[in-house]
N, C-alpha and C positions, 0 to 999 in steps of 0.2 A: 241745397240740392244736391241729389244722392242719384249716381247714374245705372239707372235700371229702364227694363223697359218702357216704361210709363214717361219716360223722362220726353218732354216734350221738345223738339228742335225747330226753329225757325230759319231756313236757308232764303239767302238772300244773294241775286245774283243775276246774271243777263236772261232777259224774255227772248222772245222768237222774233221781236220786230225789227230789232237791229242784228238780224242773227254771224253769230260766231261761234267757234268752238267754247265758248265760254259757255253758251247758251246751254249748247248739247249737256257739257261736265254738268252744270247745276241741279239741269234736271235728272240726268244718270246719278249723280248726287245724292239728290234727294228721294229718290226710288229707293236707290239701296240703302240709306234710313233707315227707308219706312219700313224694311222689313224688321227693325228692331224697336224702332222706337216711334211715337206720334211724330209726325213731321209736317209743317206745312212751309210755304216758300211766296217767299214777295220779289218779283220778278223787274227789275230796271225796265221800263217800256222803250221811251224815249230817252237815249242816253245822250243827245248832243244835237242841233241842229243838223239836220239829212244833210246841208249842202256842205259840212265839216266832215261828215263822213266815206273812207274810201270807197264804202259798196252802194254810196247815196243809190244809185237805178237802182237795188236791189230792196231797198229799207221797204218795209211790210209786206213784200212777197211770200208765198206760204211755198217753202223749199223745206223745210222740217217735216218728216214722220212722226218722229220719236214725241210720246207724249206724258205728261206726268200720271202716276197711278193714282185710280179712283180714292185712295187714301191719303192724298195729300193735297190739303187745301190750300190755293192756292190764289194770290191777291195777283192781280195785273190790270197796271201798275203801278210806278212812278215816272214821271216825267223832269228833263232836267231842270224842268224851271218854275219845279218842285209845287205851287199851289195850283187846283186843292189837291194835285196826287198825293204828293208829302204825307200832307194832314191827313189823308184818307187812310195811310200804310201804318202811320203811327197809331191812329184809332186801330186799323187791324191788327198790330201786335199787340196792343193791350186787351183786344177782345179773347185773342191766342191766348196769350200769357203764356208765351213758353220757359221753359227752364235755360234754354240758351238760345241765341241771337249766333248764327253764321253767317258772317259775311266774306263773299267771294270777292276776292280784289285784282283787278287786272286792270284799271283803267282810274286817271283821275278825275274824268268825268263825273265817276259816283261819290266824289270824297265828299262835297257837299250834304249828300243825300243820307251814307252810310253814318257820318257826324251823327247830323239830327237820329237817327235809327240809334245809335249806339247810347246818346246821350237817354231816350226816349229808353232804352230798356234797361240801364242802368238807375236808371230813378225808380223805378219797379222788382230791382232787383235780381234782375235777370245777366246771366253772366255774358260775355262778350265772345267766342272767339274768329277770328280773321285767317280765312284759308287764303295765303298769297302765290298765286298763281306767278307772279314778275314784282318787278320792284316799281318799274312803271311802263308803259306801253313806250316800246321804241321809238315810234313815230312820235308820239307826243315828246317825249323828249329831245328833238332833233329844236325843241322851241325852248328857249332861254325861261320865257313867261312862264310857263307849263313846269317844268322843273320846280322852277322855286317856288310855285304854288303849293304841288305835291310834296316837298320836302319840308316845307313850313307849315302847311296845315294839316299834313296824316300826324303827327306828332300828338294833337290834342286827340284824335282817334284811337292812336298806341298806348295813351294813358289812362284810356278806358278801355281797354282788350284786357282781357283776362289771359287769354292763349293764342297761339298759333299753329297754323297746319301749312306744312309745305311738303312738296313733292319727291322732294332727295336732300339728302346731305350736304350738299351742293349750294343748294339753294337755301339751306339755312345758315351756311356763312355767308352768304350773298346779302342775304337779308341784315343779318346783324351789321356788315360792313356797312353796310348803307344806311339804316333805322335806327341800330345800336338797340337791338330786343333782344340781347344774350341773355337777358333777366327773366324772360318771359318764358312761360309753359311753352313747351313745345312738343310737335309729334310731326313726324314724318311718316305719311300716308300715300304712298305708290298710286301711281296715276290707274284708275280701275280702265277694265279691258272697254273698248267702244267696239262691242259686237253687233249693236243695232245694225250696223252694213254690214253683217255676213249674209254671204249667198252662194250657191254652187260655183266652182270654178267654173270658166269657159275655157277649153281647149284652144291652142293657138295654130299658126305653120309650124310645121316638124321644121327643126334646124336654127327656130328664127327665136330667139330671147328677148320678150317685150320686159320694158322696164316703164315704169311709172315713176313722174315727179306730179306729187301732188297737193296744193297748200295756198295760202298766199303766196303773192310773190312779193320778195320786200328786200331790201336789200342785205342783210346779214342771214338771207338762206342761203345762199351759193349757186343760186341754180345757173348762173352764169357758167361757173366751174363745171357742171355737167354736161353745157352746150359743149364747151370747148373740147370735152373728153369725149362727148360722142363724137365728133366725128371722124374719129380714129379709130371708132372701135370696130369695123369693118361690115359688110352688109348682113351679116348673121344677129344684128339687133335693130329694134325698132324702140323709137321713146315717146312717149306718149306725154304731155306738159298740160296739167290741170288745174288751173289756178287762176284767183282774180286779182291782179295788177294794184298794188298799194303803195302809196309814196311817193307816185310816178318813177316807180322804178322799171322803166322801160326796155334797160338793156339785156336783158336775157331776151324779152322778145323782139329786140333788132338784131340780137345773134342768129335767133331761129330762121328770120327772113331771109338772111346772109351767108346761113351754114351751108357749106356744098352738097349736103346730105338733105336737105330742106325737106326731100319724097321720103325718107323716112320717121319722120318726125310729125307729128298730130299733136297741134296747139289748143287746145281749148281755154281760151284767155277769160275764163267769168267764173263766177262764184256758182256751182252745179246744184240741183237737185238732190235729195238722197237716192233717190232711185237710179238716179245717175252713177253717183258715189259707184253702188253696190258694182253696177256694169264696169265702172273700168278696176275697179281693183279683181274682181273676176276675173279680167282680161288681162293682170299683171301677174308677169313669173318671177320679176326682182321690182321692189320699191326703192326707188335712190333718194335720198334724205340728207344733202351736203352741205349742212348748215356749218355757217361760220363760228353762230353760236346759239346757244339753245337751253332753256330749263326744261322744258316740257312738249312732246310733240304728238296731237292727233293723230296724224297721217301713218306714224311709225306706231299708234294703239290699233288702227282701223288694222294696219298691213300684218300684225302682229295675228289679229281676231279672225284673219282670212289664212294666217299658216305659210304665208308667202316670207321666202329671203326678203331681209331687207338692208342694202347700203345704208349704212350711218356714220357721220363724223362721232368722233369720239370726245365729243364738247357739252359740259354743263351736267345737268341732270339726267341726260339720254342715257350717260356711261350706268347707271343706277337702273333706269328703267326697261334696259334690254339685254345685258350682260345675260340674261338667265333664260334666253330668245336662243335657240337653236340656230335658230335662220339668221343670227345678227353677223352681218363682217364690219368691224371698225374699222376705221381709215383716218388719217389725220383732217385736220378741215385746210382747205384753201391748197390742197395738194394735188392736183389734176392727174399727176402719174401714178399716185396712191388710188386714188377713185377709181382710175382705170384697173389697175390690178384689183380692188375690191368687188368692182362689179364682176370680172372674170371666173372670184373666187365666189362671187354670190349667184353664178349662174350654173355652179356646179352643184349647187344645193336646192335647185332645182328638182321635181320628180317627186316630193313628198310633204305631205301636209305636217310642219313645225307645230308646237303645243305651245298655246300662249301661257306666259307663268302668271299675268295681271288678272287680279280680281278685284272683287267690290267689298266680296267679305273680307279682305286683305286691307281696303282703305278703311271701313266701316270699324275695323278692328282699329283701326290708330286714331282715330276716334274715341270708342269705347273707352282707350287706354286713356286719351286726355282726360276727356268728361271725369273717371274717374278720379284722375289726377287732380282735378280742380274741386272735385267735391268734398276730397282729404283733407284739403289744400295742401300739396304733395308739389314739388316741383319737377317736371320731366325734362328728359335731353333728349327726343328724338328714339325714342323706344327702340326698338332691338335692330337697328339700322346699324350696320360696319359706320368707322367713325371715318376711314379713308375714301379717297375718291381717285379711280384715274383717269382725271379726265386733261384733257390740255387745253380747256376753255381760262384765259388768261384775264378776261374782262370780268367784273362782278355783277354782271348784271341777268338780271333773270329774262328770256323771251321767249315764251311758248309759242308753238306752235297750232292749236288746240284744231287748227280747221283751214 
């Protein structure tokens, strides 16, 4: 294999039926890679029985406006029960005959399908790269049987993996601690922008700072810290919370109902369509993301693409993702007092558009480095990223909030 514009890459990731941030990421990555390479995509269509999915009510609904580029050949897709969809996917793989198979990893639900695709790829002499968005979904990891299944069964996949991609140095260290992939060629590909949501700003009421929390509501998101803090911020603030409840984490919603300033809180408790995403971010003055831990955040990248200030906890890969953004105010996790002070500082950054430092070209550059290194038989160790991270996170788990 030689890394050149004619290199063929086949990306495998989440499809549109079980819509999540990985669905958007898979599409944006494929389209970005297609600017330099010949690219195809295999979509994981039905991840698991719909009754087990936290967003079961919306499965199959058309909520996304994003589309694959015409040059990207798409197979949609693979179902969790495998037959006959996985057989057809292998047939597609053999027909497309890529030089590199890129597997997007975020959930153990795809492990059996990925192992089959990797085995088929290696039998054809195709390189296998895994892009890790997390070690294992935090909701899955709560169940001992699911955690054991992934720990045991991911090893055969990793043994057939030629290289790995992560979003940050923190993620690379966490991955090494979890799965012992320190010897694998690796590259850090910083998350590209989610600027497909970008629309014109909408002015608000003079003297009122509009705060926005956006994303699925889960135990590690720290939304309860924001609800607690908001009650003491005063009448010059309005809070909008937009997100679907996962893992039965109803405490933030209950706190909103009981809040003494309920009249200044708008709560949209569902997964919203793209057009609504545009409206919510266009009407926000400050985005607040009080995560207890995280490795990547789609809402962070949507906020940066809109150029609005963002208050984000200094955890995991978020430090590397947002350090170069002039609208970032970092605060420590699980500290309501510091969160309140951070919101006040961020309010002072309103009134101008902050430039988004993220770039899909930079993401593709990282892929190019990895592919070239694999072609040359070299080992790589994270590209040109700094080897240190100013993160307060201590739990070695990747927890991406890509939507």
